[in-house]
C-alpha positions as CSV (number, residue, x, y, z in Angstrom):
1,M,0.0,0.0,0.0
2,A,1.2,3.5,-0.7
3,G,2.3,5.2,2.4
4,P,4.6,7.9,3.6
5,A,8.4,7.5,3.7
6,Y,9.5,7.9,7.3
7,A,13.1,8.3,8.4
8,A,14.7,6.1,11.1
9,K,17.5,8.5,11.7
10,T,17.6,10.4,15.0
11,V,20.2,12.6,16.7
12,N,21.1,9.9,19.2
13,D,21.7,7.4,16.4
14,P,20.0,4.4,18.0
15,P,20.4,0.9,16.6
16,V,18.9,0.8,13.1
17,T,15.7,-1.1,13.0
18,E,14.6,-0.1,9.5
19,L,16.6,1.3,6.5
20,E,16.0,4.8,5.3
21,P,14.7,4.9,1.8
22,I,17.0,6.3,-0.8
23,V,16.0,9.1,-3.3
24,V,18.0,10.7,-6.1
25,S,15.4,13.1,-7.5
26,A,15.4,15.9,-4.9
27,N,18.9,17.2,-5.1
28,R,20.2,15.1,-8.0
29,V,22.4,13.1,-5.7
30,V,21.8,9.8,-3.8
31,S,20.4,10.9,-0.4
32,S,18.3,9.2,2.3
33,T,14.9,10.6,2.9
34,G,15.9,11.6,6.5
35,D,18.4,14.1,5.0
36,L,16.0,15.9,2.7
37,S,14.0,19.1,3.2
38,E,11.5,18.1,0.5
39,N,8.2,16.3,1.2
40,V,9.0,12.9,-0.4
41,E,6.9,9.9,-1.1
42,L,8.4,6.6,-2.4
43,L,6.9,3.5,-4.0
44,S,9.2,0.5,-4.3
45,S,8.6,-2.4,-6.7
46,G,7.4,-4.3,-3.7
47,D,4.9,-1.7,-2.9
48,I,3.7,-1.7,-6.5
49,E,3.3,-5.5,-6.4
50,T,0.9,-5.3,-3.5
51,L,-1.2,-2.4,-4.8
52,P,-4.4,-3.1,-6.9
53,A,-2.6,-2.0,-10.1
54,T,-1.7,-4.2,-13.0
55,E,-0.9,-2.1,-16.0
56,Q,0.3,1.5,-16.0
57,L,2.1,4.0,-13.8
58,S,-1.1,6.1,-13.5
59,E,-2.7,3.3,-11.5
60,V,-0.2,3.4,-8.6
61,L,0.2,7.2,-8.5
62,Q,-3.5,7.6,-7.6
63,Y,-3.0,5.8,-4.3
64,I,-0.3,8.2,-3.0
65,P,-1.7,10.9,-0.7
66,G,-1.5,14.4,-2.2
67,V,-1.0,12.9,-5.7
68,D,-4.0,12.8,-8.0
69,I,-4.8,11.1,-11.3
70,E,-8.0,12.3,-13.1
71,P,-10.1,9.2,-13.8
72,R,-10.5,7.9,-17.3
73,S,-12.8,5.3,-18.8
74,G,-10.4,2.4,-19.3
75,A,-7.0,0.9,-19.6
76,G,-4.4,3.1,-21.3
77,K,-6.6,6.2,-21.7
78,A,-4.6,9.4,-21.5
79,T,-4.6,11.2,-18.2
80,A,-2.4,13.5,-16.2
81,V,-0.9,13.8,-12.7
82,S,-1.5,16.6,-10.2
83,I,0.5,17.1,-7.0
84,Q,-0.9,19.3,-4.1
85,G,-3.5,20.7,-6.5
86,A,-1.0,21.9,-9.1
87,D,-1.9,22.0,-12.7
88,P,-0.6,18.8,-14.4
89,R,1.8,20.7,-16.7
90,Q,3.4,22.1,-13.5
91,V,4.5,18.6,-12.5
92,R,7.7,17.4,-14.1
93,V,7.6,13.7,-15.0
94,M,10.8,11.8,-15.8
95,I,12.0,8.3,-16.4
96,D,15.6,7.8,-15.1
97,G,15.9,11.6,-15.3
98,I,14.7,11.9,-18.9
99,P,12.1,14.7,-19.1
100,L,8.7,13.5,-20.5
101,N,6.7,16.7,-20.5
102,T,5.9,17.7,-24.0
103,Q,6.0,21.1,-25.8
104,S,2.4,20.5,-27.1
105,S,0.6,20.3,-23.8
106,G,3.3,21.0,-21.2
107,Q,2.4,17.8,-19.4
108,A,3.2,14.0,-19.5
109,N,0.8,11.1,-19.8
110,P,1.6,8.5,-17.0
111,S,-0.7,6.0,-18.6
112,I,1.7,5.0,-21.3
113,F,4.4,3.7,-19.0
114,P,4.1,0.1,-17.8
115,L,4.8,-1.1,-14.3
116,N,7.0,-4.1,-15.2
117,N,10.3,-2.3,-15.4
118,I,9.9,0.0,-12.4
119,D,12.3,-0.4,-9.5
120,R,10.7,2.6,-7.6
121,V,8.8,5.8,-8.1
122,E,10.1,9.0,-6.4
123,V,7.6,11.8,-5.9
124,I,8.7,15.2,-4.7
125,K,5.7,17.2,-3.4
126,G,6.4,20.8,-4.0
127,P,8.6,22.7,-6.5
128,G,11.7,21.2,-7.9
129,S,12.9,24.3,-9.9
130,S,16.3,24.6,-8.1
131,A,17.2,21.2,-9.3
132,W,15.1,20.5,-12.4
133,G,14.0,23.9,-13.8
134,S,10.4,24.0,-15.0
135,A,8.7,22.2,-12.1
136,L,6.5,24.6,-10.1
137,G,4.2,21.9,-8.7
138,G,6.3,18.8,-8.1
139,V,8.4,16.0,-9.6
140,V,7.7,12.4,-10.4
141,N,10.8,10.3,-11.4
142,I,10.4,6.7,-12.5
143,I,13.5,4.7,-11.7
144,T,13.8,1.6,-13.8
145,K,15.2,-1.8,-12.7
146,D,18.9,-2.2,-12.8
147,T,20.8,-4.7,-14.9
148,G,21.5,-8.2,-13.6
149,T,24.7,-9.6,-12.0
150,T,24.4,-13.4,-12.5
151,L,25.6,-15.5,-15.3
152,V,22.4,-17.6,-15.1
153,P,19.6,-15.3,-16.3
154,R,16.7,-14.5,-14.0
155,G,13.3,-13.5,-15.2
156,N,9.5,-13.4,-14.9
157,V,6.6,-14.2,-17.2
158,T,3.1,-12.9,-16.4
159,K,-0.2,-13.7,-18.0
160,S,-3.4,-12.0,-16.9
161,V,-7.0,-11.8,-18.1
162,G,-9.9,-9.6,-16.9
163,G,-13.1,-7.9,-17.6
164,Y,-13.8,-5.9,-20.7
165,D,-11.9,-8.6,-22.7
166,T,-8.6,-7.6,-21.1
167,Q,-5.6,-9.7,-22.1
168,K,-2.0,-8.9,-21.0
169,E,1.3,-10.7,-21.4
170,S,4.7,-9.5,-20.1
171,F,8.2,-10.8,-19.4
172,D,11.5,-9.5,-18.1
173,L,15.0,-11.0,-18.1
174,S,18.2,-9.9,-16.4
175,G,21.7,-11.2,-16.1
176,K,25.3,-10.6,-17.0
177,A,27.4,-12.0,-19.9
178,A,30.9,-11.1,-21.0
179,G,31.1,-8.4,-18.4
180,I,27.9,-6.7,-19.7
181,G,24.9,-6.6,-17.4
182,Y,21.5,-6.5,-19.1
183,Y,17.8,-6.1,-18.4
184,V,15.1,-6.7,-21.0
185,M,11.4,-6.2,-20.6
186,G,8.4,-6.4,-22.9
187,D,4.6,-6.5,-22.6
188,H,1.4,-6.4,-24.6
189,L,-2.0,-5.2,-23.5
190,D,-5.4,-5.6,-25.3
191,S,-8.4,-4.3,-23.5
192,G,-12.0,-3.4,-24.5
193,G,-14.5,-0.9,-23.1
194,K,-18.1,0.0,-23.2
195,G,-18.4,-0.7,-26.9
196,P,-16.6,-1.5,-30.1
197,R,-14.9,2.0,-30.3
198,D,-13.7,2.1,-26.7
199,D,-10.7,-0.2,-26.6
200,A,-7.0,0.1,-26.1
201,L,-4.0,-1.7,-27.6
202,E,-0.5,-1.2,-26.2
203,K,3.0,-2.6,-26.7
204,N,6.0,-1.7,-24.6
205,W,9.6,-2.8,-24.5
206,F,12.7,-1.6,-22.5
207,N,16.4,-2.6,-22.6
208,K,19.2,-1.6,-20.3
209,F,22.9,-2.5,-20.5
210,S,25.8,-1.7,-18.2
211,Y,29.5,-2.2,-18.1
212,L,31.8,-1.6,-15.1
213,L,35.0,0.4,-15.6
214,P,38.1,0.4,-13.5
215,D,38.1,2.4,-10.3
216,D,34.3,2.2,-9.8
217,G,33.3,3.7,-13.1
218,R,30.2,2.6,-15.0
219,L,28.8,2.9,-18.5
220,T,25.0,2.5,-19.0
221,A,22.7,2.5,-22.0
222,S,18.9,2.3,-21.9
223,F,16.2,2.4,-24.6
224,G,12.4,2.2,-24.2
225,Y,9.4,2.2,-26.5
226,S,5.7,2.6,-25.7
227,G,3.2,2.5,-28.6
228,G,-0.5,1.7,-29.2
229,E,-3.9,3.0,-30.1
230,M,-6.5,4.4,-27.7
231,N,-10.1,4.7,-28.7
232,A,-12.6,6.6,-26.6
233,A,-16.4,6.5,-27.0
234,F,-18.2,9.6,-25.6
235,P,-21.8,10.1,-24.2
236,D,-22.9,12.1,-27.3
237,G,-22.2,9.1,-29.6
238,T,-18.9,10.4,-31.0
239,W,-15.6,8.7,-30.6
240,Q,-11.9,9.5,-30.8
241,S,-8.9,7.5,-32.0
242,Q,-5.4,8.4,-30.7
243,P,-2.5,6.3,-32.0
244,Y,0.8,7.1,-30.4
245,R,4.5,6.2,-30.2
246,S,6.9,7.2,-27.5
247,R,10.6,6.5,-27.6
248,Y,13.1,7.4,-24.9
249,G,16.8,6.6,-24.2
250,K,19.9,7.5,-22.3
251,L,23.6,7.0,-22.6
252,G,25.5,7.6,-19.3
253,L,29.1,7.6,-18.0
254,E,29.8,7.7,-14.2
255,D,33.3,7.8,-12.7
256,D,35.5,9.3,-10.0
257,L,37.8,12.1,-10.9
258,G,40.1,13.2,-8.1
259,G,37.5,12.6,-5.4
260,T,34.6,14.0,-7.4
261,R,31.9,11.7,-8.7
262,V,31.2,12.8,-12.3
263,T,28.2,11.8,-14.3
264,A,27.6,12.6,-18.0
265,E,24.3,11.7,-19.7
266,V,22.9,12.1,-23.2
267,K,19.1,11.8,-23.2
268,H,16.4,11.6,-25.9
269,Y,12.6,11.6,-25.9
270,R,10.3,11.6,-28.8
271,Q,6.5,11.3,-28.9
272,D,4.3,11.0,-32.1
273,L,0.6,11.5,-31.4
274,S,-2.3,11.6,-33.7
275,S,-5.9,12.4,-32.9
276,R,-9.0,11.9,-35.0
277,Q,-12.6,12.3,-34.1
278,Y,-15.7,10.5,-35.6
279,L,-19.3,11.3,-35.5
280,S,-20.5,7.8,-34.5
281,T,-19.2,4.3,-33.9
282,D,-20.0,3.3,-37.5
283,G,-16.9,5.2,-38.5
284,Y,-18.3,8.4,-40.1
285,D,-15.4,10.8,-40.2
286,L,-15.8,14.3,-38.9
287,N,-13.3,15.4,-41.6
288,T,-16.0,15.0,-44.2
289,S,-18.5,16.9,-42.2
290,A,-19.4,20.6,-42.5
291,F,-18.4,20.8,-38.8
292,A,-15.1,19.3,-39.4
293,Y,-12.5,18.8,-36.6
294,P,-9.2,18.3,-38.5
295,E,-7.0,15.4,-37.8
296,V,-4.1,16.5,-35.5
297,N,-0.6,15.0,-35.9
298,T,2.0,16.2,-33.4
299,L,5.7,15.4,-33.0
300,D,7.5,16.3,-29.8
301,R,11.3,15.8,-29.7
302,L,13.8,16.5,-27.0
303,Y,17.6,16.1,-26.8
304,E,19.4,16.8,-23.5
305,L,23.0,16.7,-22.3
306,S,23.4,16.7,-18.5
307,L,26.7,17.0,-16.6
308,T,26.8,16.5,-12.8
309,G,29.6,16.5,-10.3
310,T,29.2,15.4,-6.6
311,R,31.9,15.9,-4.0
312,T,32.1,15.5,-0.2
313,V,33.3,18.7,1.4
314,R,34.9,18.9,4.9
315,T,33.7,15.7,6.7
316,A,30.1,15.2,5.7
317,D,28.9,18.2,3.6
318,T,27.9,17.5,0.1
319,L,28.3,19.7,-3.0
320,V,26.5,19.0,-6.3
321,V,27.1,21.2,-9.4
322,G,26.1,20.6,-13.0
323,V,24.5,21.9,-16.1
324,D,21.6,20.8,-18.4
325,L,21.6,21.7,-22.1
326,D,18.3,21.1,-24.0
327,Y,17.0,21.3,-27.5
328,D,13.2,20.9,-28.1
329,K,11.4,20.7,-31.4
330,L,7.7,20.7,-32.0
331,K,5.6,20.0,-35.1
332,S,1.8,20.0,-35.0
333,D,-0.4,19.9,-38.0
334,P,-2.7,21.9,-38.3
335,Y,-2.1,23.7,-35.0
336,L,1.3,25.1,-36.1
337,L,2.1,26.8,-39.4
338,K,5.7,25.5,-39.2
339,A,8.0,23.6,-36.8
340,E,9.0,25.5,-33.7
341,H,11.9,24.9,-31.5
342,L,13.7,26.2,-28.4
343,S,17.1,25.7,-26.8
344,S,18.0,26.2,-23.1
345,S,20.9,26.0,-20.8
346,A,20.8,25.8,-17.0
347,P,23.7,25.6,-14.5
348,Y,22.7,24.5,-11.1
349,A,24.3,23.8,-7.7
350,N,23.2,22.7,-4.2
351,Y,25.1,22.3,-1.0
352,T,24.1,20.3,2.1
353,F,25.6,21.4,5.4
354,D,25.6,18.5,7.9
355,L,25.3,20.2,11.3
356,G,24.6,17.1,13.4
357,H,21.1,17.6,14.7
358,T,20.3,19.8,11.7
359,D,20.9,19.8,8.0
360,L,20.8,23.0,5.9
361,I,20.3,22.6,2.2
362,L,20.9,25.5,-0.2
363,G,20.1,25.2,-3.9
364,A,20.1,27.4,-7.0
365,R,19.6,27.1,-10.8
366,Y,19.7,29.7,-13.6
367,D,17.7,28.8,-16.7
368,T,18.2,30.5,-20.0
369,N,15.4,29.8,-22.5
370,S,15.6,31.0,-26.1
371,V,11.8,31.6,-26.2
372,F,10.7,32.4,-22.6
373,G,13.7,34.2,-21.2
374,H,15.7,33.8,-18.0
375,E,14.7,32.3,-14.6
376,F,16.7,32.2,-11.4
377,S,15.4,29.5,-8.9
378,P,17.0,29.6,-5.4
379,S,15.9,27.4,-2.5
380,A,16.8,27.0,1.1
381,G,15.7,24.1,3.3
382,V,16.2,22.9,6.9
383,V,15.8,19.4,8.4
384,R,15.7,19.2,12.2
385,R,15.9,15.8,14.0
386,F,14.8,16.1,17.7
387,A,16.2,14.1,20.5
388,D,12.8,13.1,21.9
389,P,11.0,9.8,22.4
390,W,8.7,10.5,19.5
391,M,11.6,10.6,17.0
392,T,10.3,13.9,15.7
393,V,11.6,15.2,12.3
394,A,10.7,18.7,11.1
395,R,11.3,20.2,7.6
396,F,10.9,23.6,6.3
397,K,11.7,24.8,2.7
398,V,11.3,28.1,0.9
399,S,11.7,28.2,-2.9
400,R,11.6,30.5,-5.9
401,A,10.1,28.4,-8.7
402,F,8.8,28.7,-12.2
403,N,7.0,26.9,-15.0
404,A,7.5,27.7,-18.7
405,P,4.5,27.3,-20.9
406,P,4.6,24.8,-23.8
407,L,5.6,26.2,-27.2
408,L,2.2,25.4,-28.7
409,W,0.5,28.0,-26.5
410,K,2.7,30.8,-28.0
411,Y,2.5,29.8,-31.6
412,Y,-1.0,28.4,-32.1
413,N,-2.1,28.7,-35.8
414,P,-4.6,31.6,-35.8
415,A,-7.0,29.5,-37.9
416,S,-7.3,26.9,-35.1
417,S,-9.9,26.9,-32.2
418,I,-7.3,28.4,-29.9
419,T,-5.3,31.5,-30.6
420,G,-1.6,31.7,-29.8
421,N,-0.3,34.4,-27.5
422,S,3.0,35.9,-28.5
423,D,3.2,37.7,-25.1
424,I,2.8,34.7,-23.0
425,R,5.4,34.4,-20.1
426,A,6.6,31.8,-17.7
427,E,4.8,31.5,-14.3
428,R,6.8,32.4,-11.3
429,G,6.1,31.5,-7.7
430,N,7.3,31.8,-4.1
431,V,6.6,28.6,-2.3
432,Y,6.7,27.8,1.4
433,E,6.5,24.3,2.8
434,F,6.5,22.7,6.2
435,E,6.4,19.1,7.3
436,A,6.6,17.1,10.6
437,E,6.9,13.4,11.3
438,V,6.4,11.8,14.7
439,R,6.0,8.3,16.1
440,P,4.1,8.8,19.4
441,I,4.0,5.0,20.0
442,H,6.2,2.5,18.1
443,P,3.5,1.0,15.8
444,L,2.0,4.4,14.8
445,K,3.6,6.9,12.3
446,L,2.1,10.3,11.7
447,K,3.0,13.0,9.2
448,G,1.5,16.4,8.7
449,S,2.4,19.0,6.0
450,A,1.3,22.4,4.8
451,Y,2.3,24.6,1.8
452,R,1.5,27.9,0.2
453,A,2.4,29.0,-3.3
454,D,2.1,32.6,-4.4
455,I,2.1,32.4,-8.2
456,H,2.7,35.5,-10.4
457,D,1.9,35.5,-14.1
458,A,-0.3,32.5,-13.5
459,L,-1.4,30.8,-16.8
460,A,-5.0,30.0,-17.6
461,Q,-7.3,29.9,-20.6
462,D,-9.4,32.9,-21.2
463,G,-11.2,35.1,-23.7
464,T,-12.9,34.8,-27.1
465,P,-11.3,33.6,-29.2
466,R,-9.8,31.3,-26.6
467,M,-6.1,31.8,-25.7
468,Y,-3.8,31.1,-22.8
469,R,-2.7,34.3,-21.0
470,N,-1.0,35.4,-17.8
471,F,-3.0,36.5,-14.8
472,E,-1.6,38.8,-12.2
473,K,-1.6,36.5,-9.2
474,F,-2.9,33.1,-8.1
475,R,-2.5,31.7,-4.6
476,R,-2.5,27.9,-4.0
477,Q,-2.4,26.6,-0.5
478,G,-3.3,23.5,1.5
479,G,-2.1,20.7,3.7
480,A,-2.3,17.0,4.4
481,L,-2.4,14.5,7.4
482,E,-1.2,10.9,7.1
483,A,-1.2,8.0,9.5
484,R,0.0,4.5,9.3
485,V,-0.2,1.9,12.1
486,Q,1.4,-1.5,12.2
487,A,-1.5,-3.3,14.0
488,T,0.3,-6.7,14.0
489,R,3.3,-8.0,12.3
490,A,1.1,-9.0,9.4
491,L,-1.5,-6.2,9.3
492,A,-1.0,-2.5,8.6
493,L,-3.6,0.2,8.3
494,F,-3.3,3.5,6.5
495,A,-5.4,6.8,6.3
496,A,-4.7,10.2,4.8
497,G,-6.5,13.4,4.0
498,A,-5.5,16.4,1.9
499,F,-7.0,19.8,1.0
500,N,-6.0,22.3,-1.7
501,D,-7.4,25.7,-2.5
502,E,-6.4,27.9,-5.5
503,E,-7.7,31.4,-5.8
504,N,-7.4,34.2,-8.3
505,R,-6.2,37.0,-5.9
506,V,-7.5,39.8,-8.1
507,T,-11.1,38.5,-8.5
508,K,-11.1,36.6,-5.1
509,K,-12.7,33.6,-6.9
510,T,-11.7,30.0,-6.8
511,A,-9.5,29.1,-9.8
512,R,-11.0,25.9,-11.4
513,G,-9.3,23.5,-13.8
514,T,-9.2,20.0,-15.1
515,G,-7.2,17.4,-13.2
516,K,-6.9,19.4,-9.9
517,P,-8.6,18.1,-6.7
518,R,-9.9,20.3,-3.9
519,Q,-10.2,17.5,-1.3
520,S,-8.9,14.0,-1.3
521,F,-8.8,11.1,1.2
522,N,-7.1,7.7,1.2
523,L,-7.9,4.6,3.3
524,G,-6.3,1.2,3.1
525,L,-4.9,-1.9,4.7
526,D,-2.2,-4.4,4.0
527,Y,-2.1,-8.0,5.2
528,D,0.9,-10.2,4.4
529,K,1.6,-13.6,6.0
530,N,2.9,-17.0,5.0
531,G,2.9,-16.2,1.3
532,F,-0.6,-14.7,1.2
533,S,-1.1,-11.0,0.8
534,F,-4.2,-8.8,0.6
535,G,-4.5,-5.1,0.0
536,L,-7.6,-2.9,0.1
537,T,-7.2,0.7,-1.0
538,G,-9.8,3.4,-1.2
539,Y,-9.7,7.0,-2.5
540,Y,-12.1,9.9,-2.4
541,K,-11.6,13.0,-4.7
542,R,-13.6,16.1,-4.9
543,W,-12.3,17.6,-8.1
544,N,-11.9,21.3,-8.6
545,Q,-14.0,21.0,-11.8
546,S,-16.4,23.5,-13.4
547,P,-20.1,22.7,-12.9
548,D,-20.7,22.4,-16.6
549,M,-18.6,19.2,-16.6
550,L,-21.3,17.7,-14.4
551,P,-18.9,16.1,-12.0
552,N,-20.1,13.0,-10.1
553,D,-17.1,12.5,-7.8
554,R,-17.9,12.8,-4.0
555,K,-17.7,9.1,-3.1
556,F,-15.1,6.5,-2.2
557,I,-13.8,4.2,-4.8
558,F,-12.3,0.9,-3.3
559,D,-10.0,-1.5,-5.1
560,A,-8.5,-4.7,-3.7
561,K,-5.8,-7.2,-4.6
562,A,-5.1,-10.7,-3.2
563,S,-2.1,-12.8,-4.1
564,R,-0.7,-16.2,-3.1
565,R,2.8,-17.3,-3.6
566,W,3.4,-21.0,-4.3
567,G,7.0,-22.0,-3.6
568,K,9.6,-19.7,-5.0
569,N,8.5,-19.7,-8.6
570,A,4.8,-19.0,-8.9
571,L,2.5,-16.2,-7.8
572,V,-1.3,-16.1,-8.4
573,F,-3.2,-12.8,-8.1
574,L,-6.7,-11.5,-8.2
575,T,-7.6,-7.8,-8.5
576,V,-11.0,-6.2,-8.1
577,F,-11.5,-2.6,-9.3
578,N,-14.3,-0.3,-8.2
579,I,-15.7,-2.9,-5.8
580,A,-19.0,-1.0,-5.2
581,D,-19.6,-0.6,-8.9
582,S,-19.9,3.2,-8.4
583,S,-20.7,5.6,-11.2
584,Y,-17.9,8.1,-11.0
585,W,-16.3,10.9,-13.0
586,S,-14.9,14.4,-12.8
587,D,-15.7,15.0,-16.5
588,N,-18.9,13.2,-17.7
589,Y,-17.1,12.5,-21.0
590,Y,-14.6,10.2,-19.2
591,P,-16.4,8.1,-16.6
592,L,-14.5,5.6,-14.5
593,R,-15.1,1.9,-15.4
594,G,-17.6,-0.1,-13.4
595,R,-16.6,-3.0,-11.3
596,Y,-14.3,-5.4,-13.1
597,I,-11.9,-8.3,-12.1
598,E,-8.5,-9.2,-13.4
599,T,-6.6,-12.3,-12.5
600,G,-3.3,-13.8,-13.5
601,V,-0.2,-15.8,-12.7
602,T,3.5,-14.9,-12.6
603,L,6.2,-17.5,-13.1
604,S,9.8,-16.8,-12.0
605,W,13.1,-18.4,-12.3
């Protein structure tokens, strides 16, 4: 079950009873969660295995408190991720540090990334601009599984079937041969929906290779592909087809140079997306209608070079310095008259002062964007570990953050339904965050957090003809409470609640938008004993949606998963989604599926 990451470290350094989780996304260096000023949530591959999720990343993210996925009608349907009520395009999504946010929408679709090759998911709640640049709302970094170390290959094969004619096959294989470690994964998904034009077909593969160099150096190469076709049937009888292909990869070199750990990485991401709408399920094409919606074909392409150096200073202080060099290119027919591109460069640095009971973390980044100008993003955070019986840890962070708009919003073809805005600027925000963790009794862990973001030049759609423009000031604020109790050695219970409020400070009205919740609650339990595990997870979302979308969302949705391990080589599982068979949507065009069951078996060797 998704739960908060709690640190075991205290100022008295008692005997370690649990290991602190490791995260690399906050300051771009390997750190334990106990040494970070950020509000961090982690999901390991073990956590993912117990959650009622079987297909895509979006399924597991929805169970993390303060992280929200707008519901869609079936497997593989495009969606977006919001953190602490932020707009989805303000959340930076990456896979192994490769940026996935596009220049067409500004956001990333977590539904196209499978679960099979994920080692862990790192979620930073709050801005990540001092480390990653355009990340005003938060960061999601997918860390893939590492290469194998054994001569005899190890692997898994999974076959599952479920409601809506769902069929899925997947495999992975890892090992080491001739000094080269490897990891290979592939999967195939075919799932239906409410009708013949409401189905999904997906294919994914991922390869990673590594080679150890003398003196603790390492070469790595990874390449991934996600492709398929998503069809969506709407309540008015129309339907939409969206074939897509996403390719991503990275070449990396890591080595020690005179006591400094140096990493050089070349990254690439490309997404080809088409969208075509039809009048009815018999295939009548809107392009032949007098009320034609043109077929849209979009190509997003990113190249990035990242250089990072990490060095221990004095006894335990850590210095990280580096630079990101990016080149983005966007084609979109008919939304752009010609291909548009931008280039950017961004040096960054952060320094962690280890002061014993307290850590002080300072960070800064300077982004130079050829289209949207210059942005300076400093941050300062404090972590305090108290010498009390409750093992109290407190964090405070203040940040200057920004989010650059996507290229498409600036250069929209005037003949399209949305007008480009040549004067559009990046959003800028001052963000304040506080978090405290306590353990009043050993089985009980509590965490509370609060934040406030004062956003200047906030971006929203407005006017006739429609365009995106900057508003003077928005304020987003909220908080969350989380609790986890280990009732017995086999049984754990979890509960959380979060509230977000976004207001236009000029009009004093609530700022509404798709994919952003106002209230959310999570409930769940885990049971694991003698090879049998059971997880029950429920979520409640009150979406900050406009009334004309006819939201039907103020109810709990419960999912459950049971699994039984037979020996060392077989695992049988059964997952039930939407147990109460509730009608649920934030947008009536994209209702959540009714109750359905999926079952399968995994064989390992």
